Each structure stands twice: as C-alpha cells, then as structure tokens.
C-alpha positions as CSV (number, residue, x, y, z in Angstrom):
1,M,22.1,29.9,-31.3
2,Y,19.5,28.1,-33.5
3,R,17.0,29.6,-35.9
4,V,13.7,27.8,-36.4
5,C,11.4,28.6,-39.3
6,H,8.4,27.1,-41.2
7,Y,9.0,24.9,-44.2
8,S,8.0,26.4,-47.6
9,S,8.0,24.7,-51.1
10,D,11.3,26.6,-51.8
11,D,12.9,24.4,-49.2
12,K,12.0,21.0,-50.8
13,K,15.5,20.2,-52.2
14,Q,17.2,21.1,-49.0
15,W,14.7,19.2,-47.0
16,D,15.0,16.0,-49.1
17,D,18.8,16.2,-49.1
18,F,18.7,16.4,-45.3
19,V,16.4,13.4,-45.1
20,A,18.8,11.4,-47.3
21,H,21.6,11.9,-44.8
22,A,19.9,12.2,-41.4
23,N,20.4,9.7,-38.6
24,N,16.7,9.0,-38.1
25,A,14.8,9.7,-41.3
26,T,12.9,7.3,-43.5
27,F,11.1,7.6,-46.9
28,L,8.1,8.7,-44.9
29,H,9.8,12.0,-44.3
30,R,10.5,12.9,-47.9
31,R,8.4,15.8,-49.2
32,S,6.9,13.7,-52.0
33,F,5.4,11.4,-49.4
34,L,4.3,14.2,-47.1
35,G,2.7,15.8,-50.1
36,Y,0.1,13.1,-50.3
37,H,-1.4,14.5,-47.1
38,G,-1.6,18.1,-48.5
39,D,-5.4,18.0,-48.7
40,R,-6.0,16.5,-45.3
41,F,-3.5,18.4,-43.1
42,V,-2.3,22.0,-42.7
43,D,1.5,21.6,-43.1
44,S,3.4,23.2,-40.3
45,S,6.8,21.5,-40.8
46,L,9.9,23.2,-39.3
47,L,13.5,23.6,-40.2
48,V,16.2,24.3,-37.7
49,F,19.4,26.1,-38.7
50,D,22.6,26.6,-36.6
51,F,24.5,29.9,-36.3
52,K,26.3,29.1,-39.6
53,N,22.9,28.8,-41.3
54,K,23.4,25.0,-41.7
55,L,20.3,22.9,-41.6
56,V,20.7,20.6,-38.5
57,A,17.1,19.4,-37.9
58,I,13.7,19.2,-39.4
59,V,10.3,18.4,-38.0
60,P,7.5,17.1,-40.4
61,A,4.4,18.5,-38.8
62,N,0.9,19.6,-39.3
63,Q,-1.2,22.1,-37.3
64,R,-4.8,21.9,-36.0
65,G,-5.9,25.0,-34.2
66,K,-3.3,25.9,-31.6
67,D,-1.7,22.4,-31.6
68,I,1.2,21.0,-33.7
69,Y,1.5,17.3,-34.4
70,S,4.6,15.5,-35.7
71,H,2.8,14.4,-38.3
72,Q,-0.7,13.0,-38.1
73,G,-0.4,11.6,-41.6
74,L,2.6,9.4,-40.8
75,S,3.2,6.4,-38.6
76,Y,5.9,8.4,-36.8
77,G,7.2,11.9,-37.3
78,G,9.7,13.1,-34.7
79,V,12.5,15.6,-34.8
80,I,14.9,14.5,-37.5
81,V,18.5,15.4,-36.8
82,S,21.9,15.4,-38.4
83,P,24.0,12.2,-38.0
84,M,26.2,11.9,-34.9
85,L,24.7,15.0,-33.3
86,R,26.2,15.8,-29.9
87,F,23.7,15.4,-27.1
88,V,24.0,19.0,-25.8
89,E,23.2,20.2,-29.3
90,H,20.2,17.9,-29.5
91,V,18.9,19.4,-26.2
92,R,19.4,22.9,-27.6
93,I,17.5,22.1,-30.8
94,Y,14.5,20.9,-28.8
95,K,14.6,24.1,-26.7
96,A,14.8,26.2,-29.8
97,I,11.8,24.4,-31.3
98,L,9.7,24.8,-28.2
99,Q,10.6,28.5,-27.9
100,F,9.6,29.0,-31.5
101,L,6.3,27.2,-31.0
102,N,5.6,29.2,-27.8
103,K,6.3,32.5,-29.6
104,S,4.0,31.3,-32.4
105,D,1.1,30.9,-29.9
106,I,1.1,27.1,-30.1
107,E,-0.4,25.5,-27.0
108,R,0.6,21.9,-27.4
109,F,3.2,20.0,-29.4
110,Y,2.4,16.3,-30.0
111,L,5.5,14.4,-30.8
112,N,5.4,10.9,-32.3
113,P,9.1,9.9,-32.1
114,I,10.9,7.8,-34.7
115,P,11.3,4.2,-33.5
116,E,14.9,3.2,-32.6
117,I,14.9,0.5,-35.3
118,Y,15.0,3.1,-38.0
119,K,18.0,5.0,-36.7
120,H,21.3,4.5,-38.5
121,H,23.3,5.1,-35.3
122,Y,21.8,4.0,-32.0
123,D,20.7,7.1,-30.1
124,N,18.2,7.3,-27.3
125,S,18.8,10.9,-26.5
126,E,15.3,11.9,-27.6
127,E,13.7,9.8,-24.8
128,L,15.9,11.4,-22.2
129,I,15.3,14.9,-23.6
130,L,11.6,14.4,-23.5
131,H,11.8,13.2,-19.9
132,W,13.9,16.2,-18.9
133,L,11.4,18.5,-20.5
134,G,8.5,17.0,-18.6
135,A,6.8,15.6,-21.6
136,E,3.7,13.5,-21.0
137,K,3.5,10.2,-22.7
138,L,0.0,9.7,-24.1
139,K,0.6,6.4,-25.9
140,A,3.2,3.8,-26.6
141,N,3.7,2.0,-29.9
142,I,5.3,-1.4,-30.5
143,Y,7.5,-2.0,-33.5
144,S,9.1,-5.3,-34.4
145,Y,11.3,-6.4,-37.2
146,I,13.5,-9.2,-38.4
147,P,17.1,-8.1,-38.5
148,K,19.0,-8.8,-41.7
149,G,20.7,-12.2,-41.7
150,V,18.6,-13.6,-38.8
151,Y,15.7,-14.8,-40.9
152,S,15.9,-18.6,-41.3
153,Q,13.4,-21.0,-42.7
154,P,9.9,-19.7,-43.5
155,N,7.0,-21.3,-41.7
156,Q,4.2,-23.1,-43.5
157,N,2.1,-19.9,-44.2
158,R,5.1,-18.1,-45.6
159,K,6.0,-21.1,-47.8
160,R,2.4,-21.1,-49.2
161,A,2.6,-17.3,-49.8
162,L,6.0,-17.7,-51.6
163,S,4.6,-20.5,-53.7
164,K,1.6,-18.4,-54.7
165,A,3.8,-15.4,-55.5
166,N,6.0,-17.6,-57.8
167,K,2.8,-19.0,-59.5
168,Y,1.6,-15.5,-60.3
169,D,5.1,-14.2,-61.3
170,V,5.3,-11.6,-58.5
171,T,8.5,-9.7,-58.5
172,I,10.0,-7.4,-55.8
173,R,12.1,-4.5,-56.7
174,E,13.4,-1.3,-55.1
175,S,11.8,1.9,-56.3
176,D,11.6,5.6,-55.5
177,D,8.2,5.8,-57.2
178,I,6.1,6.6,-54.1
179,G,3.0,7.3,-56.2
180,S,2.8,3.8,-57.6
181,F,3.4,2.3,-54.1
182,W,0.7,4.5,-52.7
183,K,-1.9,3.8,-55.3
184,Q,-1.2,0.1,-56.2
185,I,-0.1,-1.3,-52.8
186,L,-0.8,0.9,-49.7
187,T,-4.3,2.2,-50.5
188,P,-5.8,-1.2,-51.7
189,N,-4.3,-3.0,-48.7
190,L,-5.6,-0.4,-46.3
191,N,-9.1,-0.6,-47.9
C-alpha cells in the first residue's frame, strides 16, 4: 500500500514543498538546514508514497552502521506526515517504514519524535503507535514555550536585556536565510 525509498538530491523540491505543508514539520526539516550536517552524518532520509504515488510522509534520518537515527543533527526528527492524516494511515506508514528498514538490514531505528508544541493540529497518534509497536523509550525531553498572547510584563532581567538591545539598535526580523542564522547566531552562541 505504501512505497518507501531513500531521499536523493533530485527529491529536494518535493521534500521542501512537503515540509511547508506538513502537520508536524519545522524549519529544521528543510533540506537546506539538513545540508549543514552533510559532512558529519551519512544521510539516510526516507520518503513514503501512497498507492497514487503521492508523498504522504518523510523521515529526516542518518545512518551509523546498521542503525538509523531520526536525525542526530537535529533537536528532533520524527516521522513527518501530511496534515489531518487518518490514524489508520499513520499506523500503516509506520509499518511500511519498519518493513523497509528491516529489508534494508537495519537493526535499530532511533526515533526522536517532534514535540507536540510544533504540530499545527494536535495529534498524539505517534505516541500510541510507538506504544503499540513495543518501542522502548530511551530518554524523554522537556520542551516549554510561551503561547502567543499569554506573555505579559517582562521581569527585571528581560527589561534589562530589552534596554540593552535598544541601546545597541538590535532589530528582529523574519528570514529564510538559514546560513546567516547558523553562522552569526547559532554557532557563536553554542561556542
């Protein structure tokens, strides 16, 4: 019912178009972002197509030996699915992925699911599917956020940071330039 195959560079546009409309994808899943890890990880990303050859799921992944990780270069990887996917189809997609990996002689699949806060439509089916499949939980991450419209008055530390930002003429803007973000913000802060 589903066809699973490995990602190739010819699939970039289709992959990124899918990420733009998926229920549970973020900018981390775009190929330009994943490309920064090209020298550190062996890409083993997957695409899942239905019987009409329509892309219904992707898995950003890398391979180490006989193990697949969803993806070690990301904070979270997971199985990224079409919006409003029926639960039964979600289950079938997981089964197709696992069968493909088994036929590919993969011994373990380490899945780092996408946190609920990043999903456009609430959907906890992945948690139930993993339970049904007998997945072993090796770690748990905590994610927190401030919902839009809930943030009220900044505390003293935040006020000081805002004042400092104003003093140095700091501006905040939206951008698709991942390269600048990576080089000017992320790498210096991680160092």
